[in-house]
N, C-alpha and C positions, 0 to 999 in steps of 0.2 A: 323684366330686368335680367340681363345676361349675368351669369355667374362665371367669373374668369379666374381660375386658380393661377397662382404665380409659381414659376420655377426660376430661381436665380442661380446663375452658373459662375463658379470660380474653379479653374483647373478641371473643367469638365464634370464637376460634381454639383449636386443640388445643395445649396446652402441658404441660410437666412442671416441677415444682419439686423442690428437694432439701430434705428435712426441713421441708417446708411453708413455706419462706422465699420470699416473693414476689420478692425481689431476685435469686433464682437462676433466674428464669423462662427457659425455652427453648421457642421455638415450633417445633412439629414439622409442623404442617399448618394452613393457613389455612381449610381446609374439613373440619370434623369429620365431616360426612356421608360424605365419600370414605373416611375411615378406617373408619367404622362399616360401610360396604359391603364393605370388604376383610375385616373380621372375619366378616361374614355369609357371604361367599363361601367361607370356610374352615371352615364348619360350626359356627361359634361362635353360640350362641343367647342369650347374656347380655351385658349391658353395664353398667358402673359409670360413671355420668355425674356429674361433679362441677362445680358452678357456683361457681368460685373467686371470681368477682365477687360472687356472692350471699353467700358466706361472709364477705366483707369488709363488704358492705352490710347484712347481717342481714335480707335478704328476697330472694325469688327474682328473678333478673335474666335468666338465659339460657334462659328457657322456650321461646323460638322455636327454639333449637338442639335442645332436647328434642323439640319437636313435629315438626321436620323429620326427625330420625332415627326417631322413632316411626312416622311416616306413610310413610316411604320405605324402611324395612327391617322385618324381622319380629323384630328383637332385643327381648328382654324387658329393660327398662331399670330399674335402681334409680338413683334420682336424689337427690342431696344437695347441701348447700351453702347455709347461711343460711336454712333453712326455720324460721320462727318462729311462724307463725299458721295458723289454719284456712284462711284465704284463700290463703296460700302453698301449702298442700297441695291445695286445690281446683284451683288453677292447674296444679300439677305433675301431678295425676291427669288433669285434662282435657286436658293437653298430651301425655299418653300414657305417663306413668310407670307401671310395674307395682308398684313399691315405692318408698318414700322412706326415706332415712336421716336420722335425727336424732341429733346429737352434743351440741353445746353446750346445746341446749334441754333435753336430758334431765338436764343438771346444773343449769342455771340456772333452769329453769321446769318442774320435774318434773310439776306438776299438768297443765299443757298437754300434755306428752308422754304422760302416762298417759291423758288424755282421747282422744288420737289412737288409742291401742291399742283403746280401747273403741269409738270411733266408726267407725274404718276397718277394724279387725280386725288381729289380731297377725300375720297372713300378709302384710300390706301395709306394716308398719312394721319397719324395721331399726334396732337400737340401734347407734349409732356409738361404740365404746369405744376412743378413741384415747389412747394412753398414752405417758408418758415416765417411765422408772424406776418403772413400775407405778402411776403417778399419772395420773388422767384429765386430758387437756389439752382446752382449749376455745377458742372464738373463732378458728377457723382455725389452731389450735395456737399462738396468740400468748400464751396464758395457761395456767399449770398450776393445777389445782384441788387441794383437799385430799382429794378422793375417791380411795380405793384401788380399783384396777381390779377385782379379783375380787369384793369385796362389792358394788360398783356393778352388776356384771353379775347377781349373785345376787338383788339387790333387784329388778331389773327382770324377772328370770325369774318371781318371785312375782307380778308384775303381768301375766304372760302373754306376755312377749317370748320369741320363739323364735330369731329371726335376730340375730346379732351380728357386726358387722365390727370386727375389732381390728387397728389399725395401731400398730406400735411406731415412734414418730416418729424415734427414733435411727436406724432402718434405712431409713426411707422415701426412695426416690429415690437411695439410696447404692450400690445394686447390690452389697451385701456379704452377701447371704443373709438369709432371714427369721428371726424369733425362734422357733425350734423349741421351745426350753425353755419359753418363755412360753405358747405355744399348748398344749403338753402339760399344763402346770399348769392352764390355764383349762378344758380338756376334762375333767380329773380333778376339779376343784373345782366345775364347773358342768355336771353331767350333763344330757343332753338338749338342750344348747345347739346350735344349728346355726351353727357357727363359721366365719366367712369370714376367712381369713388375708389380710393386706394389708401391703405394705411390705417392700422389700429383696429381692424375688425377682430373682435374677440369672442363674441357669442352669436349663435344663430339668430336670436331675436333682433339683432341689429339689421339684418338683411331686409325684412319686410318694411322697416322704417325707412331705409334708403330707397326702396322701391316706391314707397308712398311719397317721398320727397320729389321723385321724378328722375332719379339717376337712371341712366341707360344701361349701365353695367356696374359691377362691383368686383374688384380684385381681392381675392382672399389668399393669404399666404401663410403666415406663421400659425394662425388659428387651426389650420388643417394639420400642419406638421406637429403641433403640440396637442393634437386631439381635443381641441376645444369645440371644434365643429366637425361632425363626421361627414364622410362622403355620402352616406345614406341620407342624411338631412338635406344635403345639397341636391341630391337626386330627387327627393320628394318635392323640394322647392321648385326645381326646374319643371317637373311634370304637373305642378300646381296642386299638390296634395295639401 
């Protein structure tokens, strides 16, 4: 199972929110590159980079941060937040993203999202399936849609999607543990999905459980920044200690 630390960006700074609420913003570091280099130094190979300004503005904003991390580390970056057009994707990939995540666009403009799968390849596009009470949430989680989570994922599997990041919004940033039951259900109902668990990770012991369930990756955010999980623990997990 891949360990994928998260860096969320507002105004070029590394921040965390609780349940996606911008009013709960807490700045952890003014220099995201510093954090990315710490991850890299502990054997971490992947990074989940979220452009929260972009999510609000509905177009890419913090591509310079992406470019800096991509050129100054070897991290494989998946980038998301407000990507809406082919031009946004072009900028993201040219700035060094290995993959991009599309969430709201997959609900609100399915034709565009499907065209990205065809144009860029299923290995480059991650479906962001963020949910509240198993309903898909959109627009930086400011709106709930009528889409049910599991049929939504299944529909995109038919279009070729392999990678899915699922965040249970009720858990995100709350440090109360991830949605094990939800992930188990998704993996049962959506065979072959490469499921990336996100939201609520609070202790190291949760990671082996997610691995056992069959998650392909896990995004860890606030637990790192609040020193609930150390980078040394993650390093040991990655090398199989």
